[in-house]
Backbone and ligand atoms as CSV (ligand in chain L), in Angstrom:
chain,resi,resn,atom,element,x,y,z
A,1,UNK,N,N,-15.485,16.097,7.968
A,1,UNK,CA,C,-14.208,15.553,7.476
A,1,UNK,C,C,-13.756,14.412,8.390
A,2,UNK,N,N,-13.525,13.248,7.795
A,2,UNK,CA,C,-13.018,12.167,8.624
A,2,UNK,C,C,-11.520,12.366,8.891
A,3,UNK,N,N,-10.922,11.431,9.590
A,3,UNK,CA,C,-9.546,11.613,10.048
A,3,UNK,C,C,-8.528,11.019,9.071
A,4,UNK,N,N,-8.961,10.721,7.862
A,4,UNK,CA,C,-8.083,10.062,6.889
A,4,UNK,C,C,-7.148,11.076,6.213
A,5,UNK,N,N,-5.847,10.795,6.255
A,5,UNK,CA,C,-4.848,11.681,5.655
A,5,UNK,C,C,-5.124,11.934,4.177
A,6,UNK,N,N,-5.406,10.876,3.431
A,6,UNK,CA,C,-5.592,11.052,1.987
A,6,UNK,C,C,-6.920,11.741,1.669
A,7,UNK,N,N,-7.954,11.542,2.493
A,7,UNK,CA,C,-9.195,12.315,2.305
A,7,UNK,C,C,-8.912,13.801,2.504
A,8,UNK,N,N,-8.029,14.124,3.449
A,8,UNK,CA,C,-7.668,15.526,3.695
A,8,UNK,C,C,-6.848,16.078,2.526
A,9,UNK,N,N,-6.017,15.250,1.914
A,9,UNK,CA,C,-5.268,15.692,0.727
A,9,UNK,C,C,-6.235,15.966,-0.425
A,10,UNK,N,N,-7.189,15.070,-0.642
A,10,UNK,CA,C,-8.182,15.275,-1.712
A,10,UNK,C,C,-8.948,16.578,-1.480
A,11,UNK,N,N,-9.280,16.844,-0.223
A,11,UNK,CA,C,-10.046,18.055,0.124
A,11,UNK,C,C,-9.188,19.314,0.094
A,12,UNK,N,N,-7.876,19.150,-0.012
A,12,UNK,CA,C,-6.987,20.317,-0.041
A,12,UNK,C,C,-6.640,20.855,1.332
A,13,UNK,N,N,-7.048,20.150,2.368
A,13,UNK,CA,C,-6.749,20.568,3.744
A,13,UNK,C,C,-5.268,20.354,4.042
A,14,UNK,N,N,-4.720,19.281,3.484
A,14,UNK,CA,C,-3.278,19.012,3.565
A,14,UNK,C,C,-2.739,19.158,2.144
A,15,UNK,N,N,-1.648,19.921,1.980
A,15,UNK,CA,C,-1.144,20.172,0.618
A,15,UNK,C,C,-0.530,18.924,-0.022
A,16,UNK,N,N,-0.563,18.883,-1.338
A,16,UNK,CA,C,0.087,17.802,-2.079
A,16,UNK,C,C,0.540,18.344,-3.420
A,17,UNK,N,N,1.445,17.605,-4.034
A,17,UNK,CA,C,1.941,17.982,-5.352
A,17,UNK,C,C,1.162,17.174,-6.381
A,18,UNK,N,N,0.118,17.773,-6.897
A,18,UNK,CA,C,-0.818,17.060,-7.778
A,18,UNK,C,C,-0.196,16.736,-9.129
A,19,UNK,N,N,-0.458,15.512,-9.589
A,19,UNK,CA,C,-0.028,15.085,-10.928
A,19,UNK,C,C,-1.229,15.021,-11.863
A,20,UNK,N,N,-2.388,14.596,-11.317
A,20,UNK,CA,C,-3.553,14.314,-12.167
A,20,UNK,C,C,-4.801,14.326,-11.279
A,21,UNK,N,N,-5.907,14.729,-11.881
A,21,UNK,CA,C,-7.186,14.675,-11.161
A,21,UNK,C,C,-8.315,14.539,-12.163
A,22,UNK,N,N,-9.280,13.697,-11.861
A,22,UNK,CA,C,-10.536,13.700,-12.606
A,22,UNK,C,C,-11.670,13.564,-11.592
A,23,UNK,N,N,-12.867,13.273,-12.056
A,23,UNK,CA,C,-14.007,13.317,-11.117
A,23,UNK,C,C,-13.915,12.273,-10.000
A,24,UNK,N,N,-13.197,11.171,-10.262
A,24,UNK,CA,C,-13.157,10.135,-9.224
A,24,UNK,C,C,-11.755,9.719,-8.797
A,25,UNK,N,N,-10.730,10.309,-9.389
A,25,UNK,CA,C,-9.346,9.900,-9.112
A,25,UNK,C,C,-8.491,11.123,-8.818
A,26,UNK,N,N,-7.545,10.952,-7.888
A,26,UNK,CA,C,-6.560,11.997,-7.579
A,26,UNK,C,C,-5.187,11.337,-7.531
A,27,UNK,N,N,-4.166,11.993,-8.094
A,27,UNK,CA,C,-2.802,11.456,-8.082
A,27,UNK,C,C,-1.834,12.555,-7.683
A,28,UNK,N,N,-0.859,12.187,-6.851
A,28,UNK,CA,C,0.088,13.167,-6.320
A,28,UNK,C,C,1.409,12.475,-6.008
A,29,UNK,N,N,2.471,13.282,-5.931
A,29,UNK,CA,C,3.790,12.720,-5.656
A,29,UNK,C,C,3.895,12.270,-4.200
A,30,UNK,N,N,4.494,11.081,-4.021
A,30,UNK,CA,C,4.741,10.572,-2.676
A,30,UNK,C,C,5.752,11.486,-1.962
A,31,UNK,N,N,5.516,11.734,-0.703
A,31,UNK,CA,C,6.356,12.644,0.079
A,31,UNK,C,C,7.736,12.037,0.371
A,32,UNK,N,N,7.846,10.722,0.295
A,32,UNK,CA,C,9.122,10.029,0.562
A,32,UNK,C,C,9.409,9.057,-0.583
A,33,UNK,N,N,9.790,9.596,-1.725
A,33,UNK,CA,C,9.879,8.757,-2.937
A,33,UNK,C,C,10.870,7.612,-2.809
A,34,UNK,N,N,10.466,6.455,-3.325
A,34,UNK,CA,C,11.321,5.259,-3.305
A,34,UNK,C,C,11.825,4.904,-4.701
A,35,UNK,N,N,11.621,5.802,-5.637
A,35,UNK,CA,C,12.128,5.658,-7.004
A,35,UNK,C,C,12.189,7.083,-7.569
A,36,UNK,N,N,12.899,7.278,-8.688
A,36,UNK,CA,C,12.961,8.634,-9.261
A,36,UNK,C,C,11.569,9.236,-9.511
A,37,UNK,N,N,10.615,8.386,-9.905
A,37,UNK,CA,C,9.207,8.813,-9.993
A,37,UNK,C,C,8.402,7.927,-9.051
A,38,UNK,N,N,7.708,8.538,-8.117
A,38,UNK,CA,C,6.880,7.792,-7.157
A,38,UNK,C,C,5.594,8.595,-6.933
A,39,UNK,N,N,4.538,8.086,-7.526
A,39,UNK,CA,C,3.242,8.774,-7.503
A,39,UNK,C,C,2.230,7.878,-6.796
A,40,UNK,N,N,1.346,8.483,-6.030
A,40,UNK,CA,C,0.239,7.764,-5.398
A,40,UNK,C,C,-1.044,8.083,-6.152
A,41,UNK,N,N,-1.784,7.052,-6.504
A,41,UNK,CA,C,-3.046,7.224,-7.229
A,41,UNK,C,C,-4.160,6.690,-6.339
A,42,UNK,N,N,-5.155,7.522,-6.086
A,42,UNK,CA,C,-6.191,7.149,-5.107
A,42,UNK,C,C,-7.596,7.466,-5.649
A,43,UNK,N,N,-8.573,6.650,-5.241
A,43,UNK,CA,C,-9.960,7.019,-5.523
A,43,UNK,C,C,-10.366,8.156,-4.582
A,44,UNK,N,N,-11.188,9.075,-5.069
A,44,UNK,CA,C,-11.629,10.174,-4.199
A,44,UNK,C,C,-12.573,9.673,-3.104
A,45,UNK,N,N,-13.271,8.609,-3.396
A,45,UNK,CA,C,-14.137,7.995,-2.384
A,45,UNK,C,C,-13.282,7.169,-1.428
A,46,UNK,N,N,-13.542,7.307,-0.138
A,46,UNK,CA,C,-12.746,6.559,0.845
A,46,UNK,C,C,-13.057,5.078,0.783
A,47,UNK,N,N,-12.019,4.291,0.480
A,47,UNK,CA,C,-12.051,2.825,0.591
A,47,UNK,C,C,-10.805,2.487,1.397
A,48,UNK,N,N,-10.915,1.658,2.415
A,48,UNK,CA,C,-9.798,1.468,3.337
A,48,UNK,C,C,-8.598,0.783,2.687
A,49,UNK,N,N,-8.866,-0.189,1.828
A,49,UNK,CA,C,-7.769,-0.906,1.162
A,49,UNK,C,C,-8.366,-1.718,0.025
A,50,UNK,N,N,-7.487,-2.371,-0.756
A,50,UNK,CA,C,-7.971,-3.236,-1.836
A,50,UNK,C,C,-8.765,-4.416,-1.279
A,51,UNK,N,N,-8.540,-4.732,-0.023
A,51,UNK,CA,C,-9.277,-5.822,0.620
A,51,UNK,C,C,-10.723,-5.443,0.913
A,52,UNK,N,N,-11.043,-4.163,0.782
A,52,UNK,CA,C,-12.400,-3.667,1.091
A,52,UNK,C,C,-13.213,-3.377,-0.169
A,53,UNK,N,N,-12.651,-3.672,-1.351
A,53,UNK,CA,C,-13.365,-3.371,-2.596
A,53,UNK,C,C,-14.574,-4.302,-2.727
A,54,UNK,N,N,-15.698,-3.723,-3.149
A,54,UNK,CA,C,-16.949,-4.476,-3.293
A,54,UNK,C,C,-17.487,-4.301,-4.712
A,55,UNK,N,N,-18.553,-5.011,-5.024
A,55,UNK,CA,C,-19.205,-4.834,-6.325
A,55,UNK,C,C,-19.584,-3.359,-6.525
A,56,UNK,N,N,-19.968,-2.696,-5.436
A,56,UNK,CA,C,-20.422,-1.297,-5.518
A,56,UNK,C,C,-19.258,-0.344,-5.797
A,57,UNK,N,N,-18.054,-0.682,-5.331
A,57,UNK,CA,C,-16.916,0.246,-5.469
A,57,UNK,C,C,-15.909,-0.186,-6.548
A,58,UNK,N,N,-16.150,-1.338,-7.171
A,58,UNK,CA,C,-15.197,-1.837,-8.175
A,58,UNK,C,C,-15.007,-0.838,-9.324
A,59,UNK,N,N,-16.060,-0.096,-9.658
A,59,UNK,CA,C,-15.936,0.875,-10.765
A,59,UNK,C,C,-14.947,1.985,-10.411
A,60,UNK,N,N,-14.784,2.273,-9.120
A,60,UNK,CA,C,-13.818,3.299,-8.698
A,60,UNK,C,C,-12.393,2.801,-8.906
A,61,UNK,N,N,-12.191,1.507,-8.693
A,61,UNK,CA,C,-10.873,0.909,-8.945
A,61,UNK,C,C,-10.610,0.899,-10.450
A,62,UNK,N,N,-11.634,0.610,-11.224
A,62,UNK,CA,C,-11.481,0.655,-12.688
A,62,UNK,C,C,-11.098,2.061,-13.138
A,63,UNK,N,N,-11.683,3.068,-12.500
A,63,UNK,CA,C,-11.353,4.457,-12.848
A,63,UNK,C,C,-9.891,4.756,-12.528
A,64,UNK,N,N,-9.397,4.218,-11.418
A,64,UNK,CA,C,-7.981,4.394,-11.062
A,64,UNK,C,C,-7.104,3.788,-12.148
A,65,UNK,N,N,-7.454,2.561,-12.579
A,65,UNK,CA,C,-6.605,1.884,-13.571
A,65,UNK,C,C,-6.780,2.468,-14.965
A,66,UNK,N,N,-7.860,3.176,-15.207
A,66,UNK,CA,C,-7.986,3.917,-16.468
A,66,UNK,C,C,-7.117,5.164,-16.423
A,67,UNK,N,N,-6.977,5.739,-15.230
A,67,UNK,CA,C,-6.164,6.957,-15.078
A,67,UNK,C,C,-4.665,6.654,-15.079
A,68,UNK,N,N,-4.272,5.488,-14.607
A,68,UNK,CA,C,-2.837,5.206,-14.439
A,68,UNK,C,C,-2.040,5.353,-15.745
A,69,UNK,N,N,-2.487,4.824,-16.879
A,69,UNK,CA,C,-1.701,5.043,-18.105
A,69,UNK,C,C,-1.561,6.521,-18.465
A,70,UNK,N,N,-2.601,7.308,-18.203
A,70,UNK,CA,C,-2.521,8.759,-18.455
A,70,UNK,C,C,-1.488,9.388,-17.533
A,71,UNK,N,N,-1.501,8.971,-16.285
A,71,UNK,CA,C,-0.564,9.508,-15.284
A,71,UNK,C,C,0.865,9.111,-15.656
A,72,UNK,N,N,1.051,7.862,-16.073
A,72,UNK,CA,C,2.391,7.401,-16.482
A,72,UNK,C,C,2.908,8.242,-17.652
A,73,UNK,N,N,2.010,8.566,-18.560
A,73,UNK,CA,C,2.414,9.380,-19.716
A,73,UNK,C,C,2.804,10.786,-19.254
A,74,UNK,N,N,2.010,11.369,-18.379
A,74,UNK,CA,C,2.318,12.704,-17.840
A,74,UNK,C,C,3.688,12.687,-17.160
A,75,UNK,N,N,3.987,11.591,-16.449
A,75,UNK,CA,C,5.234,11.497,-15.679
A,75,UNK,C,C,6.417,11.037,-16.522
A,76,UNK,N,N,6.173,10.740,-17.799
A,76,UNK,CA,C,7.270,10.357,-18.686
A,76,UNK,C,C,7.765,8.937,-18.488
A,77,UNK,N,N,6.894,8.043,-18.092
A,77,UNK,CA,C,7.305,6.662,-17.815
A,77,UNK,C,C,7.133,5.778,-19.056
A,78,UNK,N,N,7.710,6.219,-20.176
A,78,UNK,CA,C,7.518,5.503,-21.451
A,78,UNK,C,C,8.131,4.106,-21.424
A,79,UNK,N,N,9.123,3.905,-20.563
A,79,UNK,CA,C,9.872,2.649,-20.591
A,79,UNK,C,C,9.328,1.609,-19.604
A,80,UNK,N,N,8.216,1.906,-18.994
A,80,UNK,CA,C,7.618,0.970,-18.054
A,80,UNK,C,C,7.624,1.494,-16.634
A,81,UNK,N,N,6.902,0.801,-15.793
A,81,UNK,CA,C,6.748,1.222,-14.400
A,81,UNK,C,C,6.120,0.086,-13.612
A,82,UNK,N,N,5.988,0.266,-12.325
A,82,UNK,CA,C,5.416,-0.757,-11.439
A,82,UNK,C,C,4.250,-0.136,-10.665
A,83,UNK,N,N,3.194,-0.910,-10.473
A,83,UNK,CA,C,2.042,-0.480,-9.665
A,83,UNK,C,C,1.903,-1.443,-8.495
A,84,UNK,N,N,1.866,-0.868,-7.305
A,84,UNK,CA,C,1.808,-1.689,-6.076
A,84,UNK,C,C,0.722,-1.128,-5.161
A,85,UNK,N,N,-0.004,-2.035,-4.507
A,85,UNK,CA,C,-0.850,-1.592,-3.404
A,85,UNK,C,C,-0.567,-2.456,-2.184
A,86,UNK,N,N,-0.321,-1.823,-1.067
A,86,UNK,CA,C,-0.074,-2.522,0.184
A,86,UNK,C,C,-1.392,-2.678,0.936
A,87,UNK,N,N,-1.544,-3.826,1.596
A,87,UNK,CA,C,-2.806,-4.133,2.285
A,87,UNK,C,C,-2.517,-4.638,3.690
A,88,UNK,N,N,-3.028,-3.909,4.675
A,88,UNK,CA,C,-3.006,-4.385,6.050
A,88,UNK,C,C,-1.619,-4.480,6.663
A,89,UNK,N,N,-1.568,-5.139,7.783
A,89,UNK,CA,C,-0.360,-5.217,8.609
A,89,UNK,C,C,0.797,-5.895,7.879
A,90,UNK,N,N,0.554,-7.098,7.366
A,90,UNK,CA,C,1.642,-7.821,6.692
A,90,UNK,C,C,2.029,-7.152,5.385
A,91,UNK,N,N,1.103,-6.428,4.776
A,91,UNK,CA,C,1.413,-5.695,3.547
A,91,UNK,C,C,2.085,-4.361,3.804
A,92,UNK,N,N,2.248,-4.008,5.092
A,92,UNK,CA,C,2.884,-2.736,5.498
A,92,UNK,C,C,2.120,-1.525,4.958
A,93,UNK,N,N,0.778,-1.595,5.038
A,93,UNK,CA,C,-0.033,-0.443,4.647
A,93,UNK,C,C,-0.055,0.553,5.799
A,94,UNK,N,N,0.438,1.777,5.556
A,94,UNK,CA,C,0.488,2.773,6.632
A,94,UNK,C,C,-0.672,3.768,6.565
A,95,UNK,N,N,-1.224,3.989,5.385
A,95,UNK,CA,C,-2.359,4.909,5.243
A,95,UNK,C,C,-3.563,4.099,4.794
A,96,UNK,N,N,-4.621,4.151,5.614
A,96,UNK,CA,C,-5.775,3.270,5.394
A,96,UNK,C,C,-6.808,3.893,4.438
A,97,UNK,N,N,-6.293,4.343,3.300
A,97,UNK,CA,C,-7.131,4.798,2.189
A,97,UNK,C,C,-6.508,4.164,0.954
A,98,UNK,N,N,-7.299,3.374,0.231
A,98,UNK,CA,C,-6.772,2.645,-0.927
A,98,UNK,C,C,-5.900,3.549,-1.798
A,99,UNK,N,N,-4.680,3.092,-2.053
A,99,UNK,CA,C,-3.778,3.857,-2.920
A,99,UNK,C,C,-2.877,2.913,-3.679
A,100,UNK,N,N,-2.524,3.334,-4.873
A,100,UNK,CA,C,-1.646,2.556,-5.734
A,100,UNK,C,C,-0.371,3.357,-5.931
A,101,UNK,N,N,0.750,2.743,-5.573
A,101,UNK,CA,C,2.054,3.351,-5.803
A,101,UNK,C,C,2.415,3.136,-7.272
A,102,UNK,N,N,2.742,4.194,-7.985
A,102,UNK,CA,C,3.274,4.090,-9.344
A,102,UNK,C,C,4.744,4.479,-9.268
A,103,UNK,N,N,5.597,3.490,-9.539
A,103,UNK,CA,C,7.038,3.664,-9.364
A,103,UNK,C,C,7.739,3.496,-10.702
A,104,UNK,N,N,8.698,4.348,-10.970
A,104,UNK,CA,C,9.440,4.214,-12.218
A,104,UNK,C,C,10.525,5.262,-12.328
A,105,UNK,N,N,10.994,5.443,-13.556
A,105,UNK,CA,C,12.059,6.413,-13.790
A,105,UNK,C,C,13.436,5.786,-13.745
A,106,UNK,N,N,13.491,4.483,-13.531
A,106,UNK,CA,C,14.742,3.717,-13.590
A,106,UNK,C,C,14.357,2.242,-13.743
A,107,UNK,N,N,15.352,1.402,-14.014
A,107,UNK,CA,C,15.109,-0.048,-14.022
A,107,UNK,C,C,14.929,-0.483,-12.574
A,108,UNK,N,N,13.743,-0.966,-12.225
A,108,UNK,CA,C,13.428,-1.305,-10.844
A,108,UNK,C,C,13.993,-2.676,-10.466
A,109,UNK,N,N,14.101,-2.911,-9.178
A,109,UNK,CA,C,14.565,-4.204,-8.671
A,109,UNK,C,C,13.623,-5.318,-9.114
A,110,UNK,N,N,14.168,-6.507,-9.335
A,110,UNK,CA,C,13.319,-7.659,-9.659
A,110,UNK,C,C,12.633,-8.204,-8.416
A,111,UNK,N,N,13.099,-7.798,-7.240
A,111,UNK,CA,C,12.498,-8.284,-5.995
A,111,UNK,C,C,11.147,-7.610,-5.755
A,112,UNK,N,N,10.179,-8.412,-5.380
A,112,UNK,CA,C,8.859,-7.874,-5.078
A,112,UNK,C,C,8.608,-7.874,-3.576
A,113,UNK,N,N,9.327,-8.646,-2.831
A,113,UNK,CA,C,9.120,-8.716,-1.390
A,113,UNK,C,C,10.460,-8.836,-0.680
L,1,AMP,P1,P,1.655,2.695,2.331
L,1,AMP,O1,O,2.828,2.426,3.218
L,1,AMP,O2,O,1.495,1.716,1.190
L,1,AMP,O3,O,0.386,2.872,3.121
L,1,AMP,O4,O,1.969,4.062,1.593
L,1,AMP,C1,C,1.684,5.311,2.140
L,1,AMP,C2,C,2.526,6.278,1.399
L,1,AMP,O5,O,2.043,7.568,1.672
L,1,AMP,C3,C,4.006,6.252,1.786
L,1,AMP,O6,O,4.797,5.952,0.647
L,1,AMP,C4,C,4.267,7.662,2.304
L,1,AMP,O7,O,5.529,8.159,1.957
L,1,AMP,C5,C,3.133,8.443,1.641
L,1,AMP,N1,N,2.733,9.664,2.324
L,1,AMP,C6,C,2.455,9.823,3.646
L,1,AMP,N2,N,2.074,11.088,3.901
L,1,AMP,C7,C,2.106,11.745,2.705
L,1,AMP,C8,C,1.830,13.080,2.301
L,1,AMP,N3,N,1.407,14.017,3.183
L,1,AMP,N4,N,1.983,13.409,1.001
L,1,AMP,C9,C,2.404,12.485,0.113
L,1,AMP,N5,N,2.665,11.196,0.417
L,1,AMP,C10,C,2.529,10.833,1.701
C-alpha cells in the first residue's frame, strides 16, 4: 500500500461515504463540503494529477467522465453542477491523486478563481 490518502480510501483502509463505484472509478462525499453536494470522483488507478495523464491512462479519465453523469443523477443534480480538478501548487491541489470535485445543489458562484 502506498502512502496516498485516496488509494487508502479506495482500499477501504480509510473510511468514506461512497456514492458510486465501478471497476475503474470510485466516488465519495468530500469530508469538508464546499457546496450542498460535494463529491470527489477518482480513478482507482493512482495518477498524481491531471498534469500526469498519458496516452496509456487517458481511458481512465474517460471512465471518470462517463461515471460523472451517473453520479450527478444519483446525487439529484438535475439542475446542473460544476466539475473542477486542482493541479499542483498554484492550483491548490492538496491530495496528489487525480480527483474531480463535483459541486452542486445550489446556484454556484460565477467566480472560478
Ligand atoms: P484538493 O484540494 O483539490 O486536492 O481536494 C482534496 C479534497 O479532499 C478536499 O476537498 C478535502 O476536503 C478532501 N478530503 C481530504 N481528506 C478526505 C477524506 N478522508 N474523505 C473525504 N474527503 C477528503
